[in-house]
Structure formats: structure tokens, C-alpha cells
C-alpha positions in Angstrom: 88.8 90.7 77.7 89.4 93.1 80.7 89.4 91.7 84.4 87.9 94.1 87.1 88.3 93.5 91.2 85.2 94.3 92.8 85.9 95.4 96.4 83.1 94.4 98.6 83.0 97.0 101.2 80.8 96.4 104.7 80.5 99.0 107.8 81.4 96.0 110.5 79.8 98.1 113.2 76.5 98.3 111.7 76.5 94.5 109.8 73.8 92.1 111.0 75.4 90.2 114.0 74.2 87.1 113.0 75.7 87.4 109.4 74.1 86.8 106.0 70.9 84.8 106.3 70.3 81.6 104.9 68.2 83.0 102.3 70.8 85.4 101.2 73.5 82.6 101.1 71.3 80.9 98.7 70.6 83.9 96.6 74.1 84.5 96.7 74.9 80.7 95.5 72.6 80.8 92.7 74.1 84.3 91.3 77.8 83.1 91.7 76.8 79.9 89.9 75.3 81.8 86.9 78.2 84.1 86.9 80.8 81.0 86.8 78.6 79.2 83.9 78.5 82.7 82.0 82.6 82.8 82.5 82.5 86.2 84.3 83.4 85.2 87.8 87.3 84.2 88.2 87.4 84.0 91.9 85.5 85.4 94.9 85.5 85.4 98.8 84.7 87.0 101.9 87.2 88.0 104.5 87.4 87.6 108.1 86.6 90.2 110.5 89.2 93.3 110.9 89.5 92.0 114.8 91.5 89.1 112.9 93.6 91.3 110.4 96.8 92.8 110.4 98.2 95.9 109.1 101.6 96.3 107.7 102.7 100.2 106.9 105.6 101.7 105.4 105.9 105.4 106.2 108.8 107.4 106.4 111.6 104.7 106.3 109.6 102.9 109.2 107.6 99.4 109.1 104.8 99.1 111.6 102.8 96.1 111.9 99.5 96.5 113.7 97.2 93.8 114.9 93.4 94.4 114.1 90.5 95.4 115.1 90.8 98.6 112.9 88.2 100.7 115.0 88.9 103.8 113.0 88.0 102.3 110.0 84.1 102.8 109.2 84.1 100.8 105.9 86.3 98.1 105.3 86.7 95.2 102.6 84.6 92.6 103.5 85.3 90.3 100.5 86.0 90.7 97.0 85.1 89.3 93.6 87.3 88.8 90.3 85.6 89.5 87.1 85.9 89.2 83.5 83.7 91.0 81.5 83.6 92.5 77.9 83.4 96.4 79.4 83.0 98.1 82.2 79.1 98.5 81.6 78.6 94.5 82.0 81.1 94.4 85.0 78.7 96.9 86.5 75.9 95.2 85.7 77.0 92.2 87.4 77.9 94.1 90.4 74.5 95.7 90.7 72.8 92.3 90.4 75.2 91.2 93.5 74.2 93.9 95.7 70.6 93.5 94.8 70.6 89.8 96.4 71.1 91.5 100.0 68.1 92.5 102.0 67.6 95.9 102.5 69.0 96.1 105.9 72.5 95.6 104.7 74.7 98.6 103.4 76.9 97.2 101.0 79.6 99.1 98.4 81.4 97.5 95.6 84.1 99.2 94.3 84.6 98.5 90.8 88.2 98.7 89.4 89.6 97.2 86.3 93.1 95.8 86.6 95.7 97.1 84.7 97.3 94.6 82.5 101.3 94.7 82.1 
């Protein structure tokens, strides 16, 4: 079965300062449990803010290392989910359900990409 990486993108500037609500965390936990039992969710995690990140870039034969925050980035990857689904349609359905557990004041985008198997 194909695997998919869902990169969960958020706008750090407009994300709720208090973070996810307890109700959101409860709904998320229930969905994660359901996805794990279904054998779809292989791994998932949130990421620390970009202020705690480091970028390593290779360009023109030069290597640069830059500490966060990265203020020029509007949307950043705030987490990920590694899914195994029978096809893209199933992966999209699980991703849709993940997005819908969020309250209306959240702006979240998931970029879903199939993993190229060697």
C-alpha cells in the first residue's frame, strides 16, 4: 500500500497564542486512535515553532546556517502525519477528517504527497 506524507502547514502569526484547546486535543486524540487502529496512521507529531528552528541551505557552492525565527515565512510546517492508505482518495479522506477536528478560528493547510518508493 502506498504511503503519504501530510505536511501540516499553519500561519504562526495568526495561530491562537494559547495553542490548541483541550477540546481540540481530545478530538485529535480520538481521531489519532481511530487512524492507528485502522492501520492508516504510521507516525505523527507537531513541530516546535520556527523561533526554535535552524535552516541549513546549500546554494552556489556555499553552505549557510540560519537560526529562526524565519519571519519571511507566512505558512510553516507545524507538524506532519505519515499515512498508509490504499490510494490517494483514502489519504485525502483521512486528511479531511483531521482538518475538520479544528475549530473555525484555525487556518490549517495539509499538503499531502505520496512517498516515492525506491
